[in-house]
A tleap script that builds the chain and sets N, CA, C and O, in Angstrom:
source leaprc.protein.ff14SB
mol = sequence {
  NASP PRO ARG SER SER ILE ILE ASP ALA GLN
  PHE THR GLN VAL LEU ASP GLY THR LEU VAL
  LYS VAL VAL THR TRP TYR ASP ASN GLU TRP
  GLY TYR SER SER ARG VAL ALA ASP LEU CYS
  LYS PHE LEU TYR ASP LYS GLY CLEU
}
set mol.1.N position { 114.785 96.733 95.769 }
set mol.1.CA position { 113.804 95.690 96.008 }
set mol.1.C position { 112.573 95.970 95.151 }
set mol.1.O position { 111.865 96.943 95.412 }
set mol.2.N position { 112.296 95.158 94.143 }
set mol.2.CA position { 111.221 95.448 93.201 }
set mol.2.C position { 109.826 95.016 93.651 }
set mol.2.O position { 108.866 95.184 92.899 }
set mol.3.N position { 109.690 94.466 94.852 }
set mol.3.CA position { 108.363 94.027 95.309 }
set mol.3.C position { 107.463 95.231 95.571 }
set mol.3.O position { 107.928 96.282 96.013 }
set mol.4.N position { 106.175 95.069 95.296 }
set mol.4.CA position { 105.212 96.150 95.536 }
set mol.4.C position { 104.948 96.345 97.013 }
set mol.4.O position { 104.830 97.474 97.489 }
set mol.5.N position { 104.857 95.245 97.735 }
set mol.5.CA position { 104.657 95.326 99.182 }
set mol.5.C position { 105.146 94.042 99.832 }
set mol.5.O position { 105.336 93.022 99.170 }
set mol.6.N position { 105.344 94.116 101.134 }
set mol.6.CA position { 105.803 92.966 101.911 }
set mol.6.C position { 104.792 92.741 103.029 }
set mol.6.O position { 104.508 93.655 103.803 }
set mol.7.N position { 104.250 91.533 103.116 }
set mol.7.CA position { 103.265 91.209 104.154 }
set mol.7.C position { 103.964 91.084 105.495 }
set mol.7.O position { 104.996 90.423 105.613 }
set mol.8.N position { 103.392 91.727 106.506 }
set mol.8.CA position { 103.897 91.628 107.878 }
set mol.8.C position { 103.046 90.588 108.603 }
set mol.8.O position { 102.005 90.913 109.176 }
set mol.9.N position { 103.501 89.332 108.571 }
set mol.9.CA position { 102.721 88.221 109.118 }
set mol.9.C position { 102.439 88.377 110.609 }
set mol.9.O position { 101.424 87.882 111.097 }
set mol.10.N position { 103.308 89.049 111.330 }
set mol.10.CA position { 103.120 89.225 112.767 }
set mol.10.C position { 101.848 90.026 113.074 }
set mol.10.O position { 101.210 89.794 114.101 }
set mol.11.N position { 101.480 90.946 112.213 }
set mol.11.CA position { 100.314 91.795 112.449 }
set mol.11.C position { 99.083 91.391 111.635 }
set mol.11.O position { 98.021 91.995 111.782 }
set mol.12.N position { 99.215 90.378 110.781 }
set mol.12.CA position { 98.082 89.888 110.006 }
set mol.12.C position { 97.230 89.001 110.897 }
set mol.12.O position { 97.763 88.181 111.644 }
set mol.13.N position { 95.900 89.154 110.828 }
set mol.13.CA position { 95.024 88.404 111.731 }
set mol.13.C position { 93.669 88.124 111.097 }
set mol.13.O position { 93.255 88.795 110.152 }
set mol.14.N position { 92.977 87.101 111.646 }
set mol.14.CA position { 91.613 86.776 111.248 }
set mol.14.C position { 90.690 87.331 112.315 }
set mol.14.O position { 90.883 87.074 113.504 }
set mol.15.N position { 89.681 88.096 111.893 }
set mol.15.CA position { 88.738 88.716 112.817 }
set mol.15.C position { 87.358 88.090 112.642 }
set mol.15.O position { 86.855 88.007 111.521 }
set mol.16.N position { 86.754 87.658 113.712 }
set mol.16.CA position { 85.403 87.073 113.715 }
set mol.16.C position { 85.272 85.865 112.799 }
set mol.16.O position { 84.155 85.507 112.426 }
set mol.17.N position { 86.354 85.240 112.433 }
set mol.17.CA position { 86.316 84.040 111.611 }
set mol.17.C position { 85.963 84.265 110.150 }
set mol.17.O position { 85.972 83.317 109.365 }
set mol.18.N position { 85.651 85.509 109.766 }
set mol.18.CA position { 85.245 85.761 108.378 }
set mol.18.C position { 86.022 86.883 107.700 }
set mol.18.O position { 85.953 87.031 106.480 }
set mol.19.N position { 86.750 87.664 108.462 }
set mol.19.CA position { 87.466 88.817 107.914 }
set mol.19.C position { 88.956 88.653 108.176 }
set mol.19.O position { 89.365 88.368 109.302 }
set mol.20.N position { 89.763 88.832 107.141 }
set mol.20.CA position { 91.212 88.748 107.293 }
set mol.20.C position { 91.790 90.152 107.178 }
set mol.20.O position { 91.558 90.853 106.193 }
set mol.21.N position { 92.539 90.549 108.189 }
set mol.21.CA position { 93.218 91.849 108.183 }
set mol.21.C position { 94.679 91.587 107.830 }
set mol.21.O position { 95.401 90.932 108.583 }
set mol.22.N position { 95.107 92.103 106.680 }
set mol.22.CA position { 96.469 91.896 106.204 }
set mol.22.C position { 97.213 93.224 106.290 }
set mol.22.O position { 96.768 94.231 105.740 }
set mol.23.N position { 98.341 93.217 106.981 }
set mol.23.CA position { 99.170 94.411 107.109 }
set mol.23.C position { 100.369 94.251 106.184 }
set mol.23.O position { 101.085 93.251 106.245 }
set mol.24.N position { 100.581 95.246 105.328 }
set mol.24.CA position { 101.733 95.214 104.426 }
set mol.24.C position { 102.488 96.536 104.492 }
set mol.24.O position { 101.932 97.579 104.837 }
set mol.25.N position { 103.753 96.460 104.156 }
set mol.25.CA position { 104.606 97.641 104.037 }
set mol.25.C position { 104.910 97.796 102.559 }
set mol.25.O position { 105.205 96.814 101.878 }
set mol.26.N position { 104.841 99.011 102.062 }
set mol.26.CA position { 105.073 99.205 100.633 }
set mol.26.C position { 105.918 100.437 100.363 }
set mol.26.O position { 105.994 101.367 101.166 }
set mol.27.N position { 106.548 100.403 99.202 }
set mol.27.CA position { 107.331 101.530 98.699 }
set mol.27.C position { 106.609 102.025 97.461 }
set mol.27.O position { 106.575 101.325 96.449 }
set mol.28.N position { 106.039 103.197 97.520 }
set mol.28.CA position { 105.201 103.650 96.416 }
set mol.28.C position { 105.988 104.220 95.238 }
set mol.28.O position { 105.375 104.740 94.305 }
set mol.29.N position { 107.295 104.146 95.242 }
set mol.29.CA position { 108.072 104.638 94.103 }
set mol.29.C position { 108.698 103.486 93.322 }
set mol.29.O position { 108.363 103.277 92.156 }
set mol.30.N position { 109.592 102.748 93.944 }
set mol.30.CA position { 110.283 101.667 93.231 }
set mol.30.C position { 109.327 100.533 92.881 }
set mol.30.O position { 109.357 100.019 91.763 }
set mol.31.N position { 108.478 100.140 93.829 }
set mol.31.CA position { 107.504 99.080 93.556 }
set mol.31.C position { 106.564 99.467 92.426 }
set mol.31.O position { 106.287 98.656 91.543 }
set mol.32.N position { 106.069 100.706 92.447 }
set mol.32.CA position { 105.174 101.194 91.389 }
set mol.32.C position { 105.897 101.195 90.042 }
set mol.32.O position { 105.341 100.757 89.035 }
set mol.33.N position { 107.113 101.679 90.028 }
set mol.33.CA position { 107.889 101.708 88.784 }
set mol.33.C position { 108.101 100.304 88.241 }
set mol.33.O position { 108.058 100.091 87.029 }
set mol.34.N position { 108.325 99.354 89.123 }
set mol.34.CA position { 108.501 97.964 88.694 }
set mol.34.C position { 107.226 97.416 88.071 }
set mol.34.O position { 107.286 96.696 87.075 }
set mol.35.N position { 106.061 97.751 88.651 }
set mol.35.CA position { 104.791 97.276 88.097 }
set mol.35.C position { 104.505 97.931 86.747 }
set mol.35.O position { 103.961 97.279 85.856 }
set mol.36.N position { 104.860 99.202 86.579 }
set mol.36.CA position { 104.677 99.875 85.286 }
set mol.36.C position { 105.554 99.204 84.233 }
set mol.36.O position { 105.112 98.985 83.106 }
set mol.37.N position { 106.787 98.880 84.592 }
set mol.37.CA position { 107.677 98.175 83.660 }
set mol.37.C position { 107.105 96.803 83.310 }
set mol.37.O position { 107.161 96.386 82.153 }
set mol.38.N position { 106.553 96.096 84.304 }
set mol.38.CA position { 105.911 94.800 84.045 }
set mol.38.C position { 104.742 94.956 83.075 }
set mol.38.O position { 104.580 94.151 82.158 }
set mol.39.N position { 103.930 95.992 83.277 }
set mol.39.CA position { 102.783 96.235 82.406 }
set mol.39.C position { 103.236 96.540 80.981 }
set mol.39.O position { 102.655 96.028 80.024 }
set mol.40.N position { 104.260 97.361 80.832 }
set mol.40.CA position { 104.782 97.684 79.500 }
set mol.40.C position { 105.271 96.433 78.785 }
set mol.40.O position { 105.001 96.249 77.599 }
set mol.41.N position { 105.986 95.576 79.497 }
set mol.41.CA position { 106.467 94.327 78.901 }
set mol.41.C position { 105.298 93.426 78.517 }
set mol.41.O position { 105.306 92.824 77.444 }
set mol.42.N position { 104.293 93.330 79.386 }
set mol.42.CA position { 103.114 92.518 79.104 }
set mol.42.C position { 102.417 93.003 77.834 }
set mol.42.O position { 102.082 92.204 76.960 }
set mol.43.N position { 102.202 94.311 77.737 }
set mol.43.CA position { 101.543 94.870 76.557 }
set mol.43.C position { 102.374 94.651 75.297 }
set mol.43.O position { 101.827 94.351 74.236 }
set mol.44.N position { 103.691 94.801 75.409 }
set mol.44.CA position { 104.579 94.562 74.272 }
set mol.44.C position { 104.494 93.104 73.826 }
set mol.44.O position { 104.386 92.817 72.633 }
set mol.45.N position { 104.544 92.185 74.795 }
set mol.45.CA position { 104.478 90.759 74.472 }
set mol.45.C position { 103.155 90.384 73.802 }
set mol.45.O position { 103.113 89.464 72.986 }
set mol.46.N position { 102.078 91.092 74.143 }
set mol.46.CA position { 100.762 90.832 73.546 }
set mol.46.C position { 100.582 91.557 72.213 }
set mol.46.O position { 99.583 91.352 71.524 }
set mol.47.N position { 101.546 92.402 71.848 }
set mol.47.CA position { 101.469 93.142 70.598 }
set mol.47.C position { 100.508 94.319 70.650 }
set mol.47.O position { 99.999 94.761 69.620 }
set mol.48.N position { 100.266 94.817 71.840 }
set mol.48.CA position { 99.331 95.950 71.990 }
set mol.48.C position { 100.056 97.267 72.034 }
set mol.48.O position { 99.424 98.316 72.156 }
savepdb mol mol.pdb
quit
């Protein structure tokens, strides 16, 4: 699963009408590796 994190909507809430608390679950290995690969492709596409 290449996603960086998954939002847990059941635990996400609005506090005092001005603050949003977002709960996410993440995998700091595969998701991070996927973002590094995305960055490398982006830089390559830009010719950097």
